[in-house]
N, CA, C and O atoms as a GROMACS GRO file, in nm:
protein
  464
    1MET      N    1   8.519  11.606   8.167
    1MET     CA    2   8.381  11.590   8.209
    1MET      C    3   8.348  11.706   8.300
    1MET      O    4   8.424  11.742   8.390
    2GLU      N    5   8.230  11.764   8.273
    2GLU     CA    6   8.184  11.875   8.355
    2GLU      C    7   8.035  11.855   8.383
    2GLU      O    8   7.960  11.818   8.293
    3VAL      N    9   7.992  11.878   8.507
    3VAL     CA   10   7.851  11.860   8.536
    3VAL      C   11   7.794  11.992   8.579
    3VAL      O   12   7.866  12.078   8.628
    4GLN      N   13   7.664  12.009   8.560
    4GLN     CA   14   7.593  12.118   8.604
    4GLN      C   15   7.491  12.075   8.707
    4GLN      O   16   7.410  11.985   8.682
    5ILE      N   17   7.494  12.140   8.824
    5ILE     CA   18   7.406  12.108   8.934
    5ILE      C   19   7.317  12.224   8.966
    5ILE      O   20   7.364  12.333   8.996
    6PHE      N   21   7.185  12.200   8.962
    6PHE     CA   22   7.088  12.294   9.001
    6PHE      C   23   7.039  12.258   9.136
    6PHE      O   24   6.991  12.147   9.156
    7GLY      N   25   7.050  12.352   9.235
    7GLY     CA   26   7.009  12.320   9.371
    7GLY      C   27   7.019  12.442   9.459
    7GLY      O   28   7.032  12.553   9.408
    8VAL      N   29   7.014  12.425   9.589
    8VAL     CA   30   7.031  12.536   9.682
    8VAL      C   31   7.139  12.495   9.784
    8VAL      O   32   7.148  12.377   9.819
    9LYS      N   33   7.214  12.585   9.828
    9LYS     CA   34   7.326  12.557   9.914
    9LYS      C   35   7.282  12.493  10.050
    9LYS      O   36   7.357  12.417  10.110
   10LYS      N   37   7.164  12.525  10.094
   10LYS     CA   38   7.119  12.468  10.225
   10LYS      C   39   7.068  12.324  10.210
   10LYS      O   40   7.051  12.258  10.312
   11ASP      N   41   7.042  12.274  10.096
   11ASP     CA   42   6.988  12.144  10.078
   11ASP      C   43   7.094  12.031  10.093
   11ASP      O   44   7.198  12.033  10.028
   12VAL      N   45   7.065  11.936  10.177
   12VAL     CA   46   7.151  11.822  10.204
   12VAL      C   47   7.188  11.750  10.076
   12VAL      O   48   7.306  11.727  10.051
   13ASN      N   49   7.092  11.714   9.996
   13ASN     CA   50   7.121  11.635   9.875
   13ASN      C   51   7.206  11.714   9.777
   13ASN      O   52   7.292  11.658   9.710
   14THR      N   53   7.183  11.844   9.770
   14THR     CA   54   7.261  11.925   9.674
   14THR      C   55   7.406  11.929   9.722
   14THR      O   56   7.499  11.924   9.642
   15ARG      N   57   7.425  11.938   9.849
   15ARG     CA   58   7.570  11.932   9.900
   15ARG      C   59   7.629  11.800   9.875
   15ARG      O   60   7.746  11.791   9.837
   16LYS      N   61   7.552  11.691   9.894
   16LYS     CA   62   7.610  11.557   9.862
   16LYS      C   63   7.648  11.539   9.719
   16LYS      O   64   7.749  11.476   9.687
   17ALA      N   65   7.569  11.594   9.635
   17ALA     CA   66   7.602  11.595   9.490
   17ALA      C   67   7.731  11.670   9.460
   17ALA      O   68   7.818  11.623   9.387
   18GLN      N   69   7.739  11.784   9.518
   18GLN     CA   70   7.859  11.866   9.502
   18GLN      C   71   7.986  11.792   9.557
   18GLN      O   72   8.092  11.792   9.494
   19ARG      N   73   7.970  11.733   9.672
   19ARG     CA   74   8.082  11.657   9.733
   19ARG      C   75   8.119  11.534   9.650
   19ARG      O   76   8.237  11.501   9.637
   20PHE      N   77   8.017  11.466   9.593
   20PHE     CA   78   8.044  11.346   9.517
   20PHE      C   79   8.132  11.382   9.398
   20PHE      O   80   8.233  11.314   9.376
   21PHE      N   81   8.099  11.486   9.322
   21PHE     CA   82   8.179  11.519   9.199
   21PHE      C   83   8.310  11.594   9.240
   21PHE      O   84   8.408  11.583   9.167
   22ALA      N   85   8.315  11.667   9.351
   22ALA     CA   86   8.437  11.731   9.392
   22ALA      C   87   8.541  11.624   9.437
   22ALA      O   88   8.660  11.642   9.412
   23GLU      N   89   8.500  11.518   9.502
   23GLU     CA   90   8.584  11.413   9.550
   23GLU      C   91   8.653  11.346   9.431
   23GLU      O   92   8.766  11.298   9.444
   24ARG      N   93   8.585  11.342   9.315
   24ARG     CA   94   8.634  11.277   9.195
   24ARG      C   95   8.700  11.374   9.099
   24ARG      O   96   8.732  11.341   8.984
   25ARG      N   97   8.720  11.494   9.148
   25ARG     CA   98   8.781  11.610   9.071
   25ARG      C   99   8.716  11.632   8.940
   25ARG      O  100   8.782  11.649   8.837
   26ILE      N  101   8.586  11.632   8.944
   26ILE     CA  102   8.510  11.665   8.826
   26ILE      C  103   8.456  11.808   8.838
   26ILE      O  104   8.395  11.846   8.938
   27LYS      N  105   8.480  11.886   8.731
   27LYS     CA  106   8.443  12.020   8.735
   27LYS      C  107   8.292  12.039   8.746
   27LYS      O  108   8.216  11.975   8.674
   28ILE      N  109   8.250  12.129   8.839
   28ILE     CA  110   8.107  12.152   8.869
   28ILE      C  111   8.075  12.296   8.828
   28ILE      O  112   8.150  12.390   8.854
   29HIS      N  113   7.963  12.308   8.763
   29HIS     CA  114   7.901  12.439   8.746
   29HIS      C  115   7.771  12.436   8.831
   29HIS      O  116   7.673  12.368   8.802
   30PHE      N  117   7.779  12.514   8.937
   30PHE     CA  118   7.663  12.514   9.035
   30PHE      C  119   7.572  12.631   9.011
   30PHE      O  120   7.617  12.746   9.006
   31VAL      N  121   7.439  12.605   8.995
   31VAL     CA  122   7.340  12.707   8.978
   31VAL      C  123   7.259  12.704   9.110
   31VAL      O  124   7.185  12.609   9.139
   32ASP      N  125   7.276  12.812   9.188
   32ASP     CA  126   7.205  12.824   9.317
   32ASP      C  127   7.068  12.886   9.281
   32ASP      O  128   7.053  13.001   9.241
   33LEU      N  129   6.969  12.797   9.300
   33LEU     CA  130   6.831  12.840   9.266
   33LEU      C  131   6.773  12.952   9.355
   33LEU      O  132   6.674  13.016   9.320
   34ASP      N  133   6.838  12.972   9.471
   34ASP     CA  134   6.799  13.090   9.555
   34ASP      C  135   6.845  13.220   9.494
   34ASP      O  136   6.786  13.326   9.515
   35GLN      N  137   6.955  13.208   9.414
   35GLN     CA  138   7.013  13.330   9.353
   35GLN      C  139   6.957  13.348   9.212
   35GLN      O  140   6.925  13.460   9.172
   36ARG      N  141   6.944  13.241   9.135
   36ARG     CA  142   6.902  13.252   8.998
   36ARG      C  143   6.821  13.131   8.960
   36ARG      O  144   6.868  13.019   8.982
   37ALA      N  145   6.703  13.145   8.904
   37ALA     CA  146   6.623  13.035   8.873
   37ALA      C  147   6.681  12.963   8.741
   37ALA      O  148   6.753  13.021   8.660
   38ALA      N  149   6.644  12.839   8.731
   38ALA     CA  150   6.687  12.763   8.610
   38ALA      C  151   6.606  12.814   8.493
   38ALA      O  152   6.490  12.852   8.507
   39SER      N  153   6.667  12.813   8.379
   39SER     CA  154   6.600  12.863   8.260
   39SER      C  155   6.479  12.768   8.224
   39SER      O  156   6.473  12.651   8.262
   40LEU      N  157   6.389  12.827   8.150
   40LEU     CA  158   6.276  12.748   8.103
   40LEU      C  159   6.318  12.631   8.021
   40LEU      O  160   6.258  12.524   8.030
   41GLY      N  161   6.423  12.648   7.938
   41GLY     CA  162   6.477  12.539   7.853
   41GLY      C  163   6.535  12.429   7.936
   41GLY      O  164   6.518  12.312   7.900
   42GLU      N  165   6.603  12.458   8.049
   42GLU     CA  166   6.662  12.355   8.135
   42GLU      C  167   6.547  12.274   8.198
   42GLU      O  168   6.550  12.151   8.200
   43ILE      N  169   6.448  12.346   8.249
   43ILE     CA  170   6.332  12.275   8.313
   43ILE      C  171   6.266  12.187   8.215
   43ILE      O  172   6.230  12.074   8.248
   44LYS      N  173   6.247  12.232   8.095
   44LYS     CA  174   6.184  12.154   7.990
   44LYS      C  175   6.265  12.029   7.956
   44LYS      O  176   6.208  11.923   7.931
   45ARG      N  177   6.396  12.041   7.956
   45ARG     CA  178   6.483  11.929   7.930
   45ARG      C  179   6.463  11.820   8.029
   45ARG      O  180   6.454  11.703   7.993
   46PHE      N  181   6.456  11.856   8.157
   46PHE     CA  182   6.437  11.754   8.263
   46PHE      C  183   6.293  11.700   8.260
   46PHE      O  184   6.271  11.582   8.284
   47ALA      N  185   6.194  11.789   8.231
   47ALA     CA  186   6.056  11.738   8.218
   47ALA      C  187   6.034  11.647   8.104
   47ALA      O  188   5.954  11.555   8.116
   48GLN      N  189   6.103  11.667   7.990
   48GLN     CA  190   6.088  11.577   7.875
   48GLN      C  191   6.141  11.438   7.908
   48GLN      O  192   6.086  11.337   7.865
   49LYS      N  193   6.250  11.434   7.986
   49LYS     CA  194   6.310  11.304   8.018
   49LYS      C  195   6.229  11.226   8.128
   49LYS      O  196   6.201  11.106   8.115
   50PHE      N  197   6.194  11.298   8.233
   50PHE     CA  198   6.138  11.233   8.348
   50PHE      C  199   5.986  11.255   8.366
   50PHE      O  200   5.921  11.187   8.445
   51GLY      N  201   5.935  11.347   8.294
   51GLY     CA  202   5.793  11.389   8.318
   51GLY      C  203   5.786  11.501   8.417
   51GLY      O  204   5.870  11.512   8.506
   52VAL      N  205   5.686  11.585   8.402
   52VAL     CA  206   5.672  11.704   8.484
   52VAL      C  207   5.652  11.660   8.633
   52VAL      O  208   5.709  11.717   8.726
   53GLY      N  209   5.567  11.555   8.650
   53GLY     CA  210   5.537  11.515   8.790
   53GLY      C  211   5.661  11.474   8.869
   53GLY      O  212   5.668  11.490   8.990
   54ALA      N  213   5.759  11.419   8.794
   54ALA     CA  214   5.881  11.367   8.868
   54ALA      C  215   5.970  11.480   8.912
   54ALA      O  216   6.047  11.459   9.006
   55ILE      N  217   5.967  11.597   8.853
   55ILE     CA  218   6.057  11.701   8.894
   55ILE      C  219   5.986  11.796   8.998
   55ILE      O  220   6.047  11.892   9.045
   56ILE      N  221   5.865  11.772   9.029
   56ILE     CA  222   5.795  11.856   9.126
   56ILE      C  223   5.811  11.792   9.268
   56ILE      O  224   5.779  11.675   9.291
   57ASP      N  225   5.859  11.873   9.357
   57ASP     CA  226   5.872  11.822   9.501
   57ASP      C  227   5.742  11.848   9.575
   57ASP      O  228   5.717  11.956   9.628
   58GLN      N  229   5.663  11.744   9.576
   58GLN     CA  230   5.529  11.757   9.643
   58GLN      C  231   5.540  11.763   9.793
   58GLN      O  232   5.441  11.791   9.860
   59ASN      N  233   5.655  11.737   9.847
   59ASN     CA  234   5.675  11.744   9.990
   59ASN      C  235   5.734  11.881  10.034
   59ASN      O  236   5.757  11.904  10.152
   60SER      N  237   5.759  11.971   9.936
   60SER     CA  238   5.822  12.098   9.974
   60SER      C  239   5.724  12.187  10.042
   60SER      O  240   5.603  12.180  10.020
   61ARG      N  241   5.781  12.273  10.127
   61ARG     CA  242   5.701  12.370  10.205
   61ARG      C  243   5.626  12.458  10.110
   61ARG      O  244   5.508  12.487  10.128
   62ARG      N  245   5.697  12.503  10.003
   62ARG     CA  246   5.640  12.599   9.906
   62ARG      C  247   5.515  12.536   9.837
   62ARG      O  248   5.414  12.602   9.814
   63TYR      N  249   5.528  12.406   9.807
   63TYR     CA  250   5.410  12.332   9.735
   63TYR      C  251   5.289  12.337   9.830
   63TYR      O  252   5.176  12.356   9.784
   64GLN      N  253   5.312  12.320   9.961
   64GLN     CA  254   5.200  12.316  10.052
   64GLN      C  255   5.148  12.464  10.071
   64GLN      O  256   5.027  12.486  10.075
   65GLU      N  257   5.240  12.565  10.082
   65GLU     CA  258   5.194  12.702  10.096
   65GLU      C  259   5.107  12.745   9.982
   65GLU      O  260   5.010  12.817  10.004
   66LEU      N  261   5.137  12.705   9.863
   66LEU     CA  262   5.064  12.747   9.742
   66LEU      C  263   4.938  12.658   9.729
   66LEU      O  264   4.856  12.687   9.641
   67GLY      N  265   4.918  12.555   9.807
   67GLY     CA  266   4.799  12.471   9.794
   67GLY      C  267   4.793  12.399   9.662
   67GLY      O  268   4.687  12.388   9.602
   68LEU      N  269   4.902  12.352   9.619
   68LEU     CA  270   4.902  12.285   9.479
   68LEU      C  271   4.864  12.138   9.479
   68LEU      O  272   4.864  12.072   9.375
   69SER      N  273   4.830  12.085   9.598
   69SER     CA  274   4.803  11.941   9.600
   69SER      C  275   4.682  11.904   9.515
   69SER      O  276   4.672  11.792   9.465
   70ASN      N  277   4.589  11.999   9.499
   70ASN     CA  278   4.466  11.967   9.428
   70ASN      C  279   4.468  12.043   9.291
   70ASN      O  280   4.366  12.047   9.222
   71ALA      N  281   4.577  12.098   9.256
   71ALA     CA  282   4.586  12.179   9.129
   71ALA      C  283   4.585  12.083   9.010
   71ALA      O  284   4.646  11.976   9.011
   72ARG      N  285   4.514  12.125   8.911
   72ARG     CA  286   4.500  12.054   8.782
   72ARG      C  287   4.550  12.154   8.676
   72ARG      O  288   4.478  12.244   8.634
   73MET      N  289   4.680  12.132   8.634
   73MET     CA  290   4.737  12.219   8.539
   73MET      C  291   4.794  12.138   8.429
   73MET      O  292   4.825  12.020   8.447
   74SER      N  293   4.808  12.201   8.309
   74SER     CA  294   4.870  12.132   8.200
   74SER      C  295   5.028  12.128   8.226
   74SER      O  296   5.080  12.199   8.312
   75ASP      N  297   5.096  12.044   8.151
   75ASP     CA  298   5.239  12.035   8.166
   75ASP      C  299   5.311  12.167   8.148
   75ASP      O  300   5.402  12.204   8.223
   76ASP      N  301   5.263  12.241   8.037
   76ASP     CA  302   5.323  12.370   8.009
   76ASP      C  303   5.298  12.473   8.125
   76ASP      O  304   5.383  12.557   8.151
   77SER      N  305   5.186  12.466   8.192
   77SER     CA  306   5.152  12.552   8.305
   77SER      C  307   5.244  12.516   8.422
   77SER      O  308   5.293  12.605   8.491
   78TRP      N  309   5.266  12.387   8.445
   78TRP     CA  310   5.357  12.342   8.552
   78TRP      C  311   5.497  12.389   8.524
   78TRP      O  312   5.565  12.436   8.615
   79ILE      N  313   5.542  12.379   8.401
   79ILE     CA  314   5.677  12.420   8.370
   79ILE      C  315   5.701  12.569   8.395
   79ILE      O  316   5.803  12.614   8.446
   80GLY      N  317   5.590  12.644   8.352
   80GLY     CA  318   5.599  12.792   8.383
   80GLY      C  319   5.601  12.817   8.529
   80GLY      O  320   5.674  12.905   8.574
   81LYS      N  321   5.523  12.742   8.607
   81LYS     CA  322   5.517  12.757   8.751
   81LYS      C  323   5.653  12.724   8.814
   81LYS      O  324   5.699  12.796   8.903
   82LEU      N  325   5.717  12.614   8.768
   82LEU     CA  326   5.850  12.577   8.815
   82LEU      C  327   5.952  12.680   8.782
   82LEU      O  328   6.041  12.703   8.864
   83ALA      N  329   5.947  12.744   8.669
   83ALA     CA  330   6.042  12.847   8.632
   83ALA      C  331   6.024  12.970   8.726
   83ALA      O  332   6.120  13.036   8.764
   84ASP      N  333   5.903  12.995   8.760
   84ASP     CA  334   5.870  13.105   8.853
   84ASP      C  335   5.902  13.080   8.997
   84ASP      O  336   5.946  13.169   9.070
   85GLU      N  337   5.880  12.954   9.039
   85GLU     CA  338   5.894  12.905   9.178
   85GLU      C  339   5.992  12.791   9.187
   85GLU      O  340   5.950  12.676   9.200
   86PRO      N  341   6.122  12.820   9.181
   86PRO     CA  342   6.225  12.709   9.184
   86PRO      C  343   6.220  12.625   9.316
   86PRO      O  344   6.277  12.516   9.320
   87GLU      N  345   6.155  12.674   9.419
   87GLU     CA  346   6.143  12.600   9.542
   87GLU      C  347   6.052  12.476   9.520
   87GLU      O  348   6.047  12.390   9.607
   88LEU      N  349   5.984  12.466   9.413
   88LEU     CA  350   5.899  12.357   9.384
   88LEU      C  351   5.973  12.238   9.316
   88LEU      O  352   5.919  12.128   9.304
   89LEU      N  353   6.095  12.264   9.273
   89LEU     CA  354   6.172  12.163   9.203
   89LEU      C  355   6.224  12.058   9.298
   89LEU      O  356   6.262  12.090   9.410
   90ARG      N  357   6.226  11.933   9.253
   90ARG     CA  358   6.292  11.826   9.328
   90ARG      C  359   6.440  11.839   9.304
   90ARG      O  360   6.478  11.820   9.188
   91ILE      N  361   6.528  11.869   9.395
   91ILE     CA  362   6.664  11.893   9.375
   91ILE      C  363   6.754  11.786   9.442
   91ILE      O  364   6.710  11.716   9.533
   92PRO      N  365   6.876  11.775   9.397
   92PRO     CA  366   6.939  11.848   9.284
   92PRO      C  367   6.906  11.795   9.149
   92PRO      O  368   6.883  11.676   9.131
   93LEU      N  369   6.903  11.884   9.053
   93LEU     CA  370   6.895  11.846   8.913
   93LEU      C  371   7.040  11.848   8.866
   93LEU      O  372   7.111  11.946   8.884
   94VAL      N  373   7.083  11.740   8.806
   94VAL     CA  374   7.224  11.726   8.763
   94VAL      C  375   7.224  11.689   8.616
   94VAL      O  376   7.153  11.599   8.570
   95ARG      N  377   7.311  11.765   8.541
   95ARG     CA  378   7.316  11.746   8.398
   95ARG      C  379   7.467  11.725   8.359
   95ARG      O  380   7.553  11.805   8.395
   96ASN      N  381   7.493  11.618   8.286
   96ASN     CA  382   7.624  11.587   8.230
   96ASN      C  383   7.604  11.569   8.082
   96ASN      O  384   7.579  11.459   8.035
   97GLY      N  385   7.616  11.679   8.008
   97GLY     CA  386   7.587  11.677   7.864
   97GLY      C  387   7.444  11.650   7.841
   97GLY      O  388   7.358  11.731   7.877
   98LYS      N  389   7.414  11.533   7.780
   98LYS     CA  390   7.272  11.498   7.762
   98LYS      C  391   7.221  11.408   7.874
   98LYS      O  392   7.100  11.382   7.881
   99LEU      N  393   7.307  11.361   7.961
   99LEU     CA  394   7.266  11.274   8.069
   99LEU      C  395   7.210  11.360   8.181
   99LEU      O  396   7.270  11.461   8.217
  100LEU      N  397   7.091  11.320   8.240
  100LEU     CA  398   7.027  11.392   8.341
  100LEU      C  399   6.982  11.303   8.457
  100LEU      O  400   6.947  11.187   8.440
  101THR      N  401   6.987  11.366   8.578
  101THR     CA  402   6.930  11.302   8.693
  101THR      C  403   6.856  11.400   8.778
  101THR      O  404   6.883  11.520   8.772
  102ILE      N  405   6.759  11.347   8.862
  102ILE     CA  406   6.690  11.433   8.958
  102ILE      C  407   6.708  11.366   9.090
  102ILE      O  408   6.707  11.244   9.102
  103GLY      N  409   6.724  11.454   9.197
  103GLY     CA  410   6.747  11.396   9.327
  103GLY      C  411   6.884  11.343   9.343
  103GLY      O  412   6.972  11.369   9.261
  104LEU      N  413   6.904  11.263   9.454
  104LEU     CA  414   7.030  11.200   9.480
  104LEU      C  415   7.039  11.070   9.396
  104LEU      O  416   6.961  10.977   9.417
  105ALA      N  417   7.132  11.065   9.302
  105ALA     CA  418   7.142  10.950   9.213
  105ALA      C  419   7.283  10.900   9.201
  105ALA      O  420   7.336  10.885   9.091
  106GLU      N  421   7.343  10.873   9.310
  106GLU     CA  422   7.488  10.838   9.317
  106GLU      C  423   7.520  10.718   9.222
  106GLU      O  424   7.626  10.717   9.160
  107GLU      N  425   7.432  10.618   9.211
  107GLU     CA  426   7.468  10.508   9.127
  107GLU      C  427   7.478  10.544   8.981
  107GLU      O  428   7.566  10.492   8.912
  108GLU      N  429   7.394  10.631   8.932
  108GLU     CA  430   7.406  10.681   8.796
  108GLU      C  431   7.526  10.763   8.776
  108GLU      O  432   7.590  10.757   8.670
  109TRP      N  433   7.563  10.846   8.884
  109TRP     CA  434   7.682  10.932   8.874
  109TRP      C  435   7.801  10.846   8.869
  109TRP      O  436   7.894  10.881   8.797
  110LYS      N  437   7.811  10.732   8.941
  110LYS     CA  438   7.923  10.644   8.942
  110LYS      C  439   7.940  10.592   8.801
  110LYS      O  440   8.053  10.576   8.754
  111GLN      N  441   7.826  10.563   8.728
  111GLN     CA  442   7.834  10.514   8.595
  111GLN      C  443   7.892  10.619   8.499
  111GLN      O  444   7.964  10.587   8.405
  112TRP      N  445   7.860  10.740   8.524
  112TRP     CA  446   7.908  10.852   8.444
  112TRP      C  447   8.053  10.864   8.460
  112TRP      O  448   8.126  10.878   8.361
  113THR      N  449   8.101  10.858   8.588
  113THR     CA  450   8.246  10.872   8.619
  113THR      C  451   8.328  10.756   8.568
  113THR      O  452   8.442  10.774   8.526
  114ALA      N  453   8.272  10.640   8.572
  114ALA     CA  454   8.341  10.516   8.525
  114ALA      C  455   8.361  10.526   8.379
  114ALA      O  456   8.463  10.478   8.329
  115ALA      N  457   8.269  10.586   8.306
  115ALA     CA  458   8.278  10.597   8.157
  115ALA      C  459   8.367  10.711   8.109
  115ALA      O  460   8.401  10.719   7.991
  116LYS      N  461   8.403  10.795   8.198
  116LYS     CA  462   8.482  10.911   8.154
  116LYS      C  463   8.616  10.886   8.109
  116LYS      O  464   8.687  10.979   8.071
   0.00000   0.00000   0.00000
C-alpha cells in the first residue's frame, strides 16, 4: 500500500495525515503544494468524486484575498483556478489508488489500513 498526500508542510492536518500513515509504516508520496502544484488531472479526480465546492477551502486566507466569496464560476473555471492557486485547496488531499479523501479523514484511513 502506498498513499499520495497533497498538502503543505506547515499545515497541521497535513502533518497529522503524514504521521498517521508513517506510524503504520505505509509508504507516503508527499506533494508539497508550496513547491509544486497538483496536476490538473489530480484536481479533476478529487472534484469528480466530491464536487468542486468540497475541495475549495472557503476559510483560507487566499480565498478571502482574492475576494472569491461572491464569485460565480463554472466547475471548469474553478478547477483551473485551483490548479493555479493551490492555497485554495482544502488539504490534505489523500489518494490510495482509486480511494480518495479530503481533509482529515482518519476513520476512512483506518478502513484502508485494515483492508491492506
